[in-house]
Every structure is written in structure tokens, then in C-alpha cells.
N, C-alpha and C positions, 0 to 999 in steps of 0.2 A: 301138047300138054301131057298126054299119056307117056310120051317118050321121056320127058323131063322127070315125071314122077317115078317111072321105072328106073331111070338112071340114079335118082336120089335113093330109092329103096335099095338098089344094088350096092351103092356106095356105103350106105349105112350098114347093110348086112355083111359086106365083105371087108370094110375098113374100120368104121367108127365103133361098131359093137365089139368086134374082136379086140381092138386096141383098148377099149374101155375095160373089158374084162381083164386084159393083160395088165393095165394100169392098176386096177383094183387088186389084182393078185400080187403085183409088186409092192403096193402099199401095205397089204396084209402081211407079206413076208417081212417088210421093214419093221412094222409095228410088233409083230409076234417075235421076230428075231431080236429086237431091242429088249423086249421083256425077258426072252430066253437068256440073253447075254447078262442082264442084271441078276437073274437067278443063278447062273453059272458062277459069276464073280462073287456073289454073296456066299454060295456054297463052298467055293474054293477057299475064300478068305476064312470062313468059319472053320474049315477043315485044317488049314495051316495053323490057325490060332490054337485049335484044340490039340494039335501035336506039339505045341510049345515053340513054334518058330518065332524068330525075332520079328517084332512089329515093323521094323524098318524093311526087312525082306518081304514081309507080307504085303506092305503097301506097294513096293516096287514091282513084285510079281503081279499083283492085281492090276496095276496100271498097264503093264506090258500085255497081259492077257486081254484086257479090254480093248486095246488098240488093235491087236491081231484079229480078234473076233469081229470088230467093226469093219475091218478091211474085208474079211471073208463075207460078211453080210452084204456089204456094198457090191462085191463081185456077184453074189447070188441075185441081188435085185437087178443089176444090169443084165445078167443072163436071162432073167425072166422077161425083161423088156426087149430082148432080141439082140442085145449087144454081144458080140463075140468075146467070150471071156479070155480066149487065147490072145486076141489082139489087145484086150485090156491088160492082161498080164505083161505083154511086151511093152505096152505104154508105161506101166508101173516100173518095169525094169529100166527102161530108158530114162524115165523121170528120176528114178533113184540114182542112176549114174550122174545125171546132170546136177541133181541136188547135192549129191555127195561131193562133186567137184566144187560147186559154188559154196556149199555150207560145210566144208570140212571141219570147221570148228564145232558145229553141232554134233557131228559124228564122233569127234574126239571127246566131247562132253559125255556123250552116250556111253562110249567105251570106258571112260573114267568112272562113270556111275556104276557100271557093272563091277569094276574092280573094287570100288568102295563098298559095294554090297557083299562081295565075296570075301574080301580081306578084313572088313569091319574094323577100321582104325577108330571109328566112333559110331555111336548109335543115336537115335532120336532121344532127346533129353539130356545128352552130354553137353558140357560147356567146352568149346574148343576155340583155338586160334588157327585159322586156315585161310589161305587166299587173301591175306591182308585184313581179315575181319575177325572179331572176337564176339562170341555169343552162344546162346543155347540152341542146339540143333532142333528145328521144328519138323523138317521134312527132308528126306534125301530123294529127290526127284529123278526123272529119267535123264534130264540134262543139267539140272542145277540143284544146289542144296540151299535151303532157307534157314537163316539164323535170326534169332531175336537178341539184340544187344542189351547191355545193362541199362542203357538209357531208353529202352523200349522202342527201338527202331527195327524195322524188318529189312534184312539184308539178304539178297539172293546172289549167290556166288556160283559161277560155272564149275561143274564137277572137275573139268580138266585142270582148271587153275588150282583147285584144292589138291588134286592128286599129284600134280607136278611140283608142289611146294611142300615145305615142312608142315606137319600137322601136330599141334600141341593139344592133348586131351587132358583137361583139368579134372575130369570126373572119374577117370578109370581107376585111379588109386584111392586107397581108403582115406588119405589125408594129404595135405600139401603145406608147404612152409609159407609163412607171412614175413617177408623180409622188411625190417625197419631199422632205423639208426637212432642212436642216442649220443649226442655230443656232450662230453664232460669238459669242464674248465680245467685249467692248469691247477695243480695242487689238490684235486679231489682224490680221495682214496678209491682207486679203481676197483679193487677187490670188494670193498664194502658196497660200492655202487652196483657191481655185477650181482652180488648176493641179494641185494634188495630188489633189483629188477627181476631176477629169476623167480624169486618167491612171489612177487606181485603178479607177474605175467601168468604164473601157474594157476592163479585164482580166477582168471578171466573165463567167463562162461563159454563153453563149446571148444575150449582148447583141449586137445586129446591128451589122454594120459599114457597112451602106448609109446609116445616119443616125447621126452622132456624138452621144454623150450631151450633154445640155444642162446646164451648171452656170452659173447666173447669180444676180445679186442679186435677191431677191424683195421684201424690204422692210427698213427699219430700225426696230427696236423698242427697248423699254427694256432688253433684254438685250444688244443689239449688232446685228450684221448677220445677217439670215436669208437663207440661200441656197436656191434650188430646185435639186434634183438629179433629172434626168430622163433615165434611160437608155431605150432602145427594145428591144423583144423581141417574139417571136411570142406570141400569146395563151396557148398551151399552156405557155410558160415564165414566165408573168407572176409567179406567187407565188414561184418560185425566185429570179428576179431581184429581186423586191421585198425578200425577206428578206436576200439576199446584199448588196444595196445598203445596207441598214440596217447590216449588220455592217461593210461597207467604210467607211461614214461614221464609225462608232465607231472603227475601226482607224486611219484617217487622223488623226483628232483626237487619239487617244492617242499615236500615233507622233510627231506634230509637237509634242506637249506643250502644246497649247492649254489655256488656263485654262477653268474651268467658267463658263458664262454666268451672270451675276448682274445684278440691276437696280442702277442708280445713281441717287441722288437728291441734288439740291443743296438744302441747307436754309440759308436766309438768316436771320440773327438781326437783329432790329430793335433 
């Protein structure tokens, strides 16, 4: 009985108690390290914002720094628990090679994300068409970019797909054109119709004054003369100007009493 008690006491003193203290120390390092990482990320983000850095770049750097610090914290915790950090580093390197071969697409998305941040073809808040989707940029992440579409859908597109395709940024310029058509019937005074439309379109709310609306002959077809009607507006007013222009075209045609366009065919009898 004395031998068993002595063995248990020795085991507790040499194994359980030191391991408990080590485990508590590792837990303390994990908790304190997590708080420290939060403080560092908050301080770095605040400093970048104070220096006027772009919010997209701030978010990207914050995410990257958080991931790197978490990896360092994990290495420190494992070192405290007695795991050889050199072996752990070798395991990470080997795992990185294996993951890189298996998930080359993710690495391509990561590299493309870096280029998107550096080259800045668009920023958070811009409306773009990229990777087959159109919407307002909500976030440029490490691997993917998040868009909100006009019909309120959330679309996540891989950065590599965006960077390897054409990118259309609707928000970068001060205004954009709204392309519409006005079909006139045969016999309508085209110059009179063009003058009426240009005057009416100019009065549409949010049509910019820096560039006058364009009303020109687009083509001649079987129905008569087809006009292009192109007012200019800021991107955020695009759909309002689009629908108002359609209503304006209909109103001008009705007010002028233009006939309904119809095809005309000449049939010769033999």
C-alpha cells in the first residue's frame, strides 16, 4: 500500500502537476495572445485609416496580419506544450507544398487578390461587371470578391476569375451614358423629333449638364427612322434616368401626334 501511494505521489509530482502547469501556461498564452492580436489589429487598422489609406487595402492588410499572427501564436502554444517548433515548421512547409499542389486555384485567387489591391481597378462601393457578374463591391477578400447585385443577391466571385477577365467599372468616371432608342414612323419630320427629344431629355432630373444629351439618327429600317437617345448621368442615377427617358420618349411621341411605326412593302404585279 505504501509503495502504491509512493508511486502515485511520484507520478503526480513528476508528470501530472508539471503537465498541468504547462497546459495552464499554454492556455494563458493562447488567451493573452488572442487579446494581443486583437489590440494589434485594431491599432494597425486605426493607424492605416488615420493615414488616409484606402479602406479596401486596410481590410486586406488586417486580414493578412490576423492570419499570420494566429499562426505565430499557434507555434508559440505548441512550443510551450513541448512540441518541437522546428518539426512543426517543417510540417507546415510540407503541408503548404501539398496544399499548393492540390489547391492551386486558391493560390491563384490569393495572388490575383494581391494584384487587385495593388493595381486597384475598383474599390469597395464601386459598381462593376467582372467574372460574369454585375454588382456593387462589398468586400475584396483574400481569395474572393463579394458583390451585391441590383436584385439584392450576394455573389462571391474568385479573384483569379475577376483578374483574368475584363473589368468594367461603372463608378470610376463622373458620369455614364444611358443608351435608348426611339423608333419614328415613315413621314415623321426627323429634325423636329430630334429637337423635341433633346429638349425634353435635358429636363429629366439628374441628367448632367457637363455633357449634353445625344439624339441622332441610328439607322433606317422597315418601320422608318430609328433614333438613338443618350442622356448622361452619374451611375447611381442610371436606372432612374433610364426609366424617365423611356417615359419622356413616349410622352414626346404622344404630344407630337406621331403615327405608330409600321412596315411598308411595295408589291409589283406582273
